[in-house]
C-alpha positions, 0 to 999 in steps of 0.5 A: 619628901619621903614623908610626903610620899609615905602619906600618898602625895605623889611628886606630880602633886608637889610640882602642880602645887609649885606651878599653881603658886607661881601662876598666882604670884605672876598674876598679881605682878602682871595684873597692874601692868595689864591694867596700865596698858588697857588704860593707855590704850596699848592694844598692840602691846597686849596683842604682842604679849598674848601672841608671844605667850601662845607661841611659847606654849605651842613650842612647849607642846610641839617640842617633843615631836621635833627630834631633829633640832635641839630644844635649846636652839629652837627656844633660842630661835623663837625668842630671837624672832619674838624680839625682832617682831616686838621691835617691828611692832614698836617701830610701826606704832611709833611711826603711826603716832608721829604720822597721826600727830602731824595730821592733827597739827596740819 
């Protein structure tokens, strides 16, 4: 690390490179899942994933302003709420599919 600092590379650049590399790896792992969800017409799952990601990003952005609550407890609450909401979305979609299958059979 010291040799990199001598060359003028800052610590932020190293972290930015690591984050960029992680994003590229995650992209290639997530892309087949998204393609499968689109082909399966699972728009509710994609909407849930995108809204969850937006809430997590918002949490990371707003977190420094929330001095009254520990970041770990806030993250715990957000993850529990996301799980509960995901369960509600799943139950709703299963119910809708059963109702639509019953209407088709009648």
